[in-house]
N, C-alpha and C positions, 0 to 999 in steps of 0.2 A: 432389355430387362424392364418389366413393367413397374410402374410407380406403385409404392406401397399404398394401400388404402388407408385413409386417415379419417378418424372420427373427430367431431368437435365436442369440446367440453367448455365449461366456464370455471375460472379460478375463483377463489374466495373473494378476490378483489374485483371480480366482474370481467376480467380480461378473457377474450376468446382464445382457446387453446386447440391445437391439433395434436392428436395422440395417434401413434402407430403401435400396433400390437404385434408380437411375434406369434409363431404357430401355436404356442401354448396358451395364448390369450393374455399374457402378461405385457405390461407396457414396455415397449422397446425404446421409444423416443417421444418426448413431449416438447413442443415448441409453441411460442406465441403465434397467433394468426398473422400478425404484421410481419414477423421475421420470415415465416415460411412462405407467405405470399410474395414478399419482395424477392426471395431466392428463386421462386418459381418464375417470376417475370424476367429475372436476369439470366436464367438458364436458356440456352438455345438448343433446339431439337436438331437431330441429324439432318433433317430435310432443310432447315434454315441455314445450317452451316454449309451444306453442299450447294445451296442456291447462291449464297454469298460468294463462295469460291468460284463459281462459274462466272459471275459478274466481273470479278477481279481479273480472271484469266483472259477474258475477252477484250477488255478495255484497258489499254495501257497508254498513258499520255506521254508524249515525247518531252524530254527535258528541254527547257528553254535555254538558249545560248546566252551567256553573260556577255554584255557589250561593254568594252572598256571605254571609260569616259575620257574626254580630252582634258589635258591639264592646261590650265590657263596661267599665263605669266602674271606675277604680282606687279602692280605698278607702284613705284615709290612716291 
């Protein structure tokens, strides 16, 4: 599904806003630039997820064996 086209606006306070419009041209969603940009960076594409999955499937580290420590006798 393609990402909705966003237009930029400025609020009365001067903040940068992203606005998404529906087919009728009415505002569907308005977000601050900072919030939308942070969400864009956090989201992973299908290609990134698939690539990460291939790396994990190919490399598995063997579990380390736990070695029991020798108990020392206490001297009185």
